[in-house]
ROLUMDO-179855 format. One line per 10 residues: for each residue x, y, z of C-alpha. Coordinates in nm, 4 decimals. Layout:
N
X Y Z  ... $
! end
This chain:
303
11.1536 7.0510 11.7521  10.8697 6.8045 11.8247  10.5944 6.7278 11.5738  10.3529 6.9238 11.7930  10.5899 7.2201 11.7927  10.6222 7.2095 11.4140  10.2451 7.1958 11.3755  10.2022 7.4914 11.6109  10.4567 7.6985 11.4176  10.2910 7.6121 11.0848 $
9.9525 7.7139 11.2251  10.0963 8.0435 11.3550  10.2435 8.1232 11.0131  9.9157 8.0397 10.8397  9.7256 8.2687 11.0767  9.9768 8.5496 11.0170  9.9364 8.5153 10.6403  9.5586 8.5259 10.6735  9.5806 8.8371 10.8902  9.7994 9.0148 10.6364 $
9.5788 8.9149 10.3452  9.2751 9.0354 10.5356  9.4482 9.3651 10.6094  9.5027 9.4070 10.2363  9.1320 9.3921 10.1605  8.9751 9.7142 10.0447  8.7941 9.9437 10.2846  8.6721 10.1946 10.0276  8.8240 10.3789 9.7324  9.0057 10.7027 9.8128 $
8.8960 11.0070 9.6194  9.1119 11.0871 9.3196  9.3496 10.7902 9.3632  9.3778 10.4795 9.1425  9.2067 10.1601 9.2436  9.4136 9.8405 9.2448  9.2709 9.6116 9.5105  9.4501 9.3037 9.3811  9.7968 9.4590 9.4126  9.7195 9.5790 9.7657 $
9.6726 9.2185 9.8818  10.0059 9.0804 9.7632  10.2139 9.1879 10.0633  10.1836 8.8595 10.2474  10.5357 8.7848 10.3683  10.5810 8.6686 10.7245  10.8934 8.7822 10.9150  11.1006 8.4814 11.0174  11.0648 8.4173 11.3925  11.4326 8.3194 11.4254 $
11.5249 8.6862 11.3807  11.4497 8.8636 11.7073  11.6554 8.9914 12.0006  11.8024 8.7353 12.2394  11.9002 8.9729 12.5253  11.9814 8.6948 12.7722  12.2088 8.5010 12.5384  12.5802 8.5683 12.5852  12.7339 8.3098 12.3492  12.6617 8.1838 12.0008 $
12.8537 7.8997 11.8319  12.8885 7.9581 11.4581  13.1094 7.7676 11.2144  13.4487 7.7350 11.3925  13.4160 8.0237 11.6372  13.2128 8.1114 11.9413  13.0781 8.4643 11.9539  13.0777 8.5987 12.3087  12.9014 8.9113 12.4340  13.1201 9.0923 12.6841 $
12.9977 9.3660 12.9198  13.2525 9.6320 13.0138  13.2730 9.8453 13.3320  13.1866 10.1613 13.1357  12.8522 10.0034 13.0344  12.9641 9.9515 12.6734  12.9637 9.6021 12.5273  13.1593 9.4036 12.2717  13.1251 9.0865 12.0691  13.4401 8.8733 12.0867 $
13.5104 8.5870 11.8462  13.6916 8.2947 12.0118  13.8440 8.0342 11.7832  13.8742 7.6648 11.8694  14.2429 7.7279 11.9407  14.1526 7.9767 12.2134  14.2619 8.2866 12.0191  14.0205 8.5793 12.0598  13.9479 8.9037 11.8759  13.6958 9.1848 11.9226 $
13.4727 9.1994 11.6141  13.2153 9.4541 11.7307  13.1940 9.7356 11.9839  12.8643 9.8920 12.0842  12.6058 9.9695 12.3467  12.3520 9.7190 12.4798  12.4188 9.4509 12.2207  12.2020 9.1446 12.1636  12.2246 8.8584 11.9187  11.9398 8.9039 11.6730 $
11.9560 8.5654 11.4989  12.0565 8.2116 11.5835  12.2618 8.1859 11.2637  12.0525 7.9014 11.1236  11.9654 8.0700 10.7946  12.1994 8.2479 10.5494  12.1302 8.5932 10.4140  12.2774 8.4868 10.0811  12.3877 8.1733 9.8991  12.7378 8.0453 9.9567 $
12.9595 7.9195 10.2370  12.9476 8.0510 10.5887  12.6728 8.1868 10.8078  12.5461 8.5337 10.8907  12.4760 8.6726 11.2343  12.2859 8.9925 11.3058  12.3636 9.1798 11.6265  12.1182 9.4407 11.7519  12.2530 9.7533 11.9205  12.0229 9.9708 12.1299 $
12.1082 10.3211 12.2474  11.9033 10.2742 12.5642  11.6385 10.5334 12.4780  11.2711 10.4760 12.5454  11.1994 10.4001 12.1785  11.5256 10.4843 12.0015  11.7655 10.4039 11.8525  11.8448 10.0677 11.6975  12.1352 9.9667 11.4749  12.1703 9.6200 11.3251 $
12.5216 9.4927 11.2510  12.5602 9.2083 11.0011  12.8523 8.9704 11.0580  12.9557 8.6956 10.8150  13.1261 8.3946 10.9709  13.3136 8.1494 10.7492  13.5355 7.8992 10.9250  13.7248 8.0918 11.1920  13.6993 8.4255 11.0080  13.4443 8.6916 11.1040 $
13.3809 8.9806 10.8655  13.1606 9.2857 10.9220  12.9281 9.3248 10.6233  12.7665 9.6524 10.7239  12.5223 9.8227 10.9547  12.1554 9.9048 10.9079  12.0660 10.2198 11.0986  11.7028 10.1482 11.1736  11.6410 10.4346 11.4135  11.3077 10.3797 11.5840 $
11.2166 10.0718 11.3767  11.2565 9.7038 11.4360  11.4262 9.4907 11.1714  11.2227 9.2252 10.9934  11.3811 8.9435 10.7942  11.1958 8.7508 10.5239  11.2430 8.5951 10.1809  11.0295 8.8437 9.9894  11.0711 8.6886 9.6455  11.1098 8.3239 9.7504 $
11.4515 8.2903 9.5847  11.6274 8.1408 9.8859  11.8027 8.4682 9.9743  11.6727 8.6637 10.2694  11.5923 9.0332 10.2639  11.6036 9.2704 10.5606  11.3247 9.5262 10.5977  11.3955 9.8379 10.8051  11.2648 10.1916 10.7639  11.3666 10.5415 10.6636 $
11.2791 10.8098 10.9178  11.3986 11.1103 10.7183  11.0430 11.2490 10.7235  11.0260 11.2523 11.1032  10.8553 11.5747 11.2173  10.8056 11.6829 10.8553  10.4898 11.8570 10.7316  10.4172 11.9951 11.0818  10.3410 11.6440 11.2070  10.4448 11.5020 11.5454 $
10.6791 11.2046 11.5378  10.4010 10.9572 11.6169  10.2213 11.0636 11.2965  10.5296 11.0979 11.0759  10.5670 10.8576 10.7812  10.8246 10.5818 10.8336  10.8999 10.4407 10.4883  11.0097 10.0768 10.4464  11.3608 10.0163 10.3154  11.4602 9.6733 10.1857 $
11.8227 9.5626 10.2202  11.9949 9.2573 10.0772  12.3394 9.1110 10.1244  12.5361 9.0948 9.8003  12.8950 9.0488 9.6957  12.9783 9.4041 9.8021  12.8002 9.3842 10.1364  12.4673 9.5416 10.2262  12.2794 9.7187 9.9477  11.9312 9.8692 9.9263 $
11.6911 9.6991 9.6876  11.3649 9.8670 9.7832  11.2573 9.9413 9.4280  11.2719 9.5696 9.3438  10.9955 9.4939 9.5956  10.7010 9.7234 9.5162  10.4634 9.4871 9.6978  10.6042 9.6120 10.0278  10.4890 9.9636 9.9451  10.1654 9.8572 9.7782 $
10.0485 9.6974 10.1006  10.1106 10.0251 10.2873  9.9478 10.2275 10.0096  9.6358 10.0140 10.0420  9.6291 10.0779 10.4161  9.6652 10.4535 10.3676  9.3893 10.4645 10.1053  9.1533 10.3061 10.3536  9.2668 10.5529 10.6181  9.1984 10.8394 10.3769 $
8.8525 10.7119 10.2882  8.7616 10.6725 10.6563  8.8960 11.0194 10.7416  8.6956 11.1795 10.4626  8.3786 11.0021 10.5737  8.4409 11.1262 10.9286  8.5298 11.4785 10.8160  8.8752 11.4478 10.9758  9.0846 11.6864 10.7634  9.4057 11.6363 10.9651 $
9.3981 11.2594 10.9233  9.3051 11.2906 10.5553  9.5998 11.5229 10.4927  9.8389 11.2841 10.6643  9.7109 10.9905 10.4581  9.7524 11.1767 10.1273  10.1131 11.2633 10.2146  10.1859 10.9050 10.3183  10.0400 10.7695 9.9916  10.2608 11.0117 9.7979 $
10.5768 10.9012 9.9773  10.5125 10.5267 9.9604  10.4345 10.5530 9.5894  10.7559 10.7500 9.5305  10.9634 10.4915 9.7175  10.8038 10.2216 9.5019  10.9419 10.4039 9.1966  10.6067 10.5143 9.0501  10.6957 10.8824 9.0347  10.4338 11.0091 8.7885 $
10.1542 10.8208 8.9626  10.2719 10.9566 9.2984  10.2736 11.3241 9.2017  9.9604 11.3111 8.9881  9.7698 11.1413 9.2691  9.8990 11.4038 9.5110  9.7878 11.6905 9.2839  9.4371 11.5410 9.2610  9.3927 11.4533 9.6278  9.5785 11.7249 9.8208 $
9.3354 12.0122 9.8749  9.5122 12.2118 10.1472  9.6704 12.5549 10.0951  10.0285 12.4441 10.1698  10.0553 12.2107 9.8684  10.3635 12.3860 9.7241  10.5418 12.3855 10.0610  10.4739 12.0146 10.1140  10.6030 11.9354 9.7664  10.9219 12.1340 9.8310 $
10.9778 11.9654 10.1665  10.9396 11.6214 10.0093  11.2003 11.7005 9.7434  11.4448 11.8519 9.9914  11.4295 11.5545 10.2259  11.4619 11.3065 9.9417  11.7798 11.4846 9.8317  11.9268 11.4865 10.1814  12.1956 11.2260 10.2384  12.2857 11.0569 10.5634 $
12.4068 11.2920 10.8351  12.6778 11.1516 11.0657  12.5108 11.3162 11.3660  12.1677 11.1683 11.2968  12.1557 10.7918 11.3215  11.7876 10.7727 11.2337  11.8565 10.8492 10.8681  12.0071 10.5487 10.6878  12.2227 10.5867 10.3814  11.9700 10.5184 10.1075 $
11.9933 10.6047 9.7380  11.6612 10.7600 9.6372  11.7714 10.9173 9.3103  11.4994 10.7244 9.1276  11.2321 10.8954 9.3383  11.3602 11.2349 9.2216  11.3034 11.1594 8.8535  11.0854 11.4353 8.6993  10.7276 11.3073 8.6582  10.5588 11.2884 8.3192 $
10.2495 11.5052 8.2535  9.9368 11.3888 8.4315  9.6580 11.2455 8.2175 $
! end
């Protein structure tokens, strides 16, 4: 990359950080909910631009193999690994595959490189799976799949430790609470690549949720000023869920009890608990396998 290109990329990242910090600024305190402006401004990670779909790229050289995207007559696709010797093997089958990274950055420390392959079902907005492949020498190993549903995948080093995290979302609350899909809460889920493959580490990154909580508090304040009860209700539910996913169970439920003024409070509470308990269903790719046992911990008494 030229010096001008490097300067342009640095400027773009700086602008993105400023935009995110500005979005974290307070727009008014929400009634009955705690005020922590400073925490709401700490979600300032920038997704790495190297991680995006490359739909027109059919080959990717990594370590001692070349990954080749092959289109089949039945419209399915495969990723084939070809070694320097000419020997080939199919490492991934799917539908409308695209390389999602250029394999320049590892997802964890150690030898080898990681490649993410995006799979799209072909729907207007749905559904996306992200397959993680680890390439070391001529060997290609599947590490796991993130079922992102209607969400894109973002990749960033959230804690600046040199290991990248993958941020997708959990759509288990789609169409819940009598809301249309466009208004349904999509909760962030943070994945990391460890010794045993992909694991969820959402609770370790509360700043991801705090940024969203700050946004929803501003939405709630604006809705209450405008007298928009539907939007206010949606914001209160979203604050509850993001706070639960962050692991702050007592704060989540106590804030909900103070702020939720609609007659269906008990039904909403029951629906939240039922959907948190629900595991992944093989017939529903929008729901990733995520352990949320911590969010089901009984809350302490409210003060």
